[in-house]
Phi, psi and omega in degrees: 000130180287164178301320182294323177293320179296321179295321177296332177281352175111006181243120184255097182295323181295321179297320179296320178295320178298321180299316179303316180294321183291329184270350182303318179298325179291320181292324181302328182290346180266002184301142179211174179300137180107336181290130183243342188232153177270161177297140175119347179279177180284327180222150180261132183252145179216129183262102183297326181301327183292344181278347176092004179289141182264313183222068191278147166254130176273137179234129183234156178206148177224146182195170175238190182253347179072201187280004169302330178304325182298326177291320176301317180292311184295333183252005178056046176235107190239003190273351181245344186297332177293329176297319178301317182299318178292313184300319182297332179272309186289329176293332177288321184276338178292337182295343175259012177085009186272132174282122177296128181260314180209164186220143172233140182248158175229114181245121183234139182206165177281320178223125186284113169261107188296329180292316178296311182299320180295318177300316180298313185286332171302320177295320176301313181297321179295318178299320178294316180300317181287346178257355180075019179245155184268138170272103190252000179176180179171188181218132172247114185248123176255115188229084181302139177090345181266331180241147175294158182304125179088348181280154173207168175228156184218132176217170181208171182215131181229149176235134177229175181221149176215142176298141186307319184279000178246006180298132178262116184245342184087350185290342179270359179296135182215169179305135180100345177293157185256145177250119174257147176241129175263129186297146173277168176266004182146222182285344187059232187228032180229152176081011187286340173295319176291313182300313181296321179297317180294317180295318181297330182268353181279153179272147169060037174249136181225127181303334183265010179234156175293156173242173185299336186254006187261000178054042175092345177287152170298145183304317182298315181295321179297312182293331182268009173307126187293153172303133181291139177265119184259002190300304187294322180292324179287317178300319179296315180295321178299317184286317187275326187245311184074187175088356179288121182262334182202146177224143178221121177278119186270101182240215177303131187108345175059199181295321187292330183257337183270322182299318181300340182295342182247004184264140168292165189287345188262013182225165174233142173268116181258112186244128180267108184289354177270001183274353172217156181276125177296120182302153187301325181300322181287326176295316181296315179298321179298314182289311185290324182267003182052047180273155172267154175308325179293332175296318178298316186291343181245007184229319189239166184278347177053026176100355178243114183265338181212134176258135177237125179248128186212164174294154182301326183283358178250352190296320183292315180294319178294319178301315180296318178299314180296319179297320178295337177271001177097007179276150168265123190240136175235141168272111191246356180174194182210165178265130180241172172298156185306129175244192181296322181259153173287324175233125178250115180264106183281133176073021185303307184293321182288316188278333184250003175283144180232000000 
């Protein structure tokens, strides 16, 4: 089949080639030690030895952005959604102490709009740059008939490394340890099927206007606030302070489902929900969507994007380190001997009821 015939079938090879050329300057800014190949080859090469690791464990993660993308599409705002794709992957691998080394993206659409795709991948490159990892490859797939006009999907894959003796597994967590919470930047990238349903059914909401919970921002800009990247602040705290025994990225499943993933079987995480203020967006969703506090705890991040578990004698130094890195930090609980629940949320009904 000739190129022109392929184009008539809905696939524009020339547009894809132009896109590769257009994104190269953005990708170049993510270059780091270990990168061996330029964008455009069949496979991306990375030299682990060049990074200086002596006895490394590789940690990998893959994720997408979910239906948050639909808001980007509907409001024609495509420059931040790529940050979300990176954050969902690198925040997952940092919880094991791994420094993200490189990232690959997958962008799929029915018809390739190079301006939209470039905006999306610029966001991917920015997320990589802010995480210290290289964008070393990816795939742009044009698939007519599979996606509705203007729709696209975005996913990513990241690989990181950690020295074997610095791997964070959670197995050293014990009774008396302290639980710190690092604030989220908003909804992050989970629960948007629920969020969109509630917003669509609400009265007098306009994506191009502020809402009661947006602090003056247009609703679209507020909802598309990118997922916070915790990589650099955690790596800095690990290097300067140490003592981190467990980390949990709070994504879909909320506190109740994500925190247990890092706990040994003989302990419970006791979290006081009154130690931080539930952000207004979560209060609004609870009221407008007639949600129960338990719905929040199993679906959304409720204002805490990352959990840090450490010994009591390290909490002050770690808190100071995180604050110096720009994080908002709360002491939200402690580790106790095993109770009925893996995670006990104290004051849930009182503090999150609206």
